[in-house]
C-alpha positions as CSV (number, residue, x, y, z in Angstrom):
1,X,1.7,23.7,-24.8
2,X,2.7,26.7,-22.8
3,X,2.4,25.1,-19.9
4,X,4.9,22.4,-20.7
5,X,7.6,25.2,-21.6
6,X,6.8,26.7,-18.5
7,X,7.5,23.8,-16.6
8,X,10.7,23.1,-18.9
9,X,12.0,26.9,-17.6
10,X,11.5,26.1,-14.0
11,X,14.2,23.2,-14.7
12,X,10.8,19.9,-14.5
13,X,10.5,17.6,-17.6
14,X,8.4,14.9,-18.2
15,X,9.8,11.6,-17.7
16,X,10.6,9.3,-20.5
17,X,8.5,6.3,-21.8
18,X,11.6,3.7,-20.8
19,X,11.3,5.4,-17.5
20,X,7.8,4.9,-17.1
21,X,7.9,1.7,-18.1
22,X,10.6,0.6,-15.8
23,X,9.2,2.2,-13.0
24,X,5.8,0.0,-13.6
25,X,7.5,-3.1,-14.3
26,X,9.6,-2.7,-11.2
27,X,6.6,-1.6,-8.9
28,X,4.8,-4.4,-9.9
29,X,7.7,-6.7,-9.1
30,X,8.1,-5.0,-5.6
31,X,4.3,-5.4,-5.0
32,X,4.5,-9.3,-5.9
33,X,7.7,-9.6,-3.5
34,X,5.9,-7.6,-1.1
35,X,2.7,-9.9,-0.6
36,X,4.9,-13.0,-0.9
37,X,6.8,-11.8,2.2
38,X,4.1,-10.8,3.9
39,X,2.3,-13.9,3.3
40,X,5.0,-16.2,4.0
41,X,6.1,-14.2,7.1
42,X,9.5,-13.3,5.5
43,X,11.2,-10.1,6.4
44,X,13.5,-9.6,3.6
45,X,11.3,-10.2,0.9
46,X,8.5,-7.8,2.1
47,X,11.3,-5.0,2.6
48,X,13.1,-5.5,-0.7
49,X,9.3,-5.5,-2.4
50,X,8.8,-1.9,-0.5
51,X,11.9,-0.8,-1.8
52,X,11.3,-1.6,-5.4
53,X,7.9,0.0,-5.0
54,X,8.9,3.5,-3.6
55,X,12.4,4.1,-5.0
56,X,11.1,5.2,-8.3
57,X,9.9,8.5,-6.7
58,X,13.7,9.2,-5.4
59,X,15.7,8.3,-8.8
60,X,15.1,10.6,-11.5
61,X,17.5,9.1,-14.3
62,X,16.6,5.9,-16.3
63,X,19.9,4.5,-16.3
64,X,20.0,4.6,-12.4
65,X,16.6,3.4,-12.1
66,X,17.2,0.4,-14.0
67,X,20.7,-0.2,-12.0
68,X,19.1,0.0,-8.5
69,X,16.1,-2.2,-9.8
70,X,18.0,-4.8,-11.3
71,X,20.4,-4.9,-7.9
72,X,17.3,-5.2,-6.0
73,X,15.7,-7.9,-8.2
74,X,19.1,-9.7,-7.8
75,X,19.0,-9.2,-4.4
76,X,15.4,-10.8,-4.1
77,X,16.7,-13.6,-6.6
78,X,19.3,-14.6,-4.5
79,X,17.4,-14.8,-1.3
80,X,14.9,-16.8,-3.0
81,X,17.8,-19.4,-3.9
82,X,19.4,-19.4,-0.5
């Protein structure tokens, strides 16, 4: 418990359960999009999948995680419809 207080004093904190859930869900969707794009030789779904898998490492707020992830999933969905 002392280590947690030390990390918090340095400005580091553990992510919320909703953040972890969102990162996991968007990572799974990204992996599926990447596999689909690679198998079908389509660049756009493949790179959207890579973005979905990697962007949670660059974003630290939960609402922004869900906003960017939803936008990327929407882009993937719109590409599929076109």
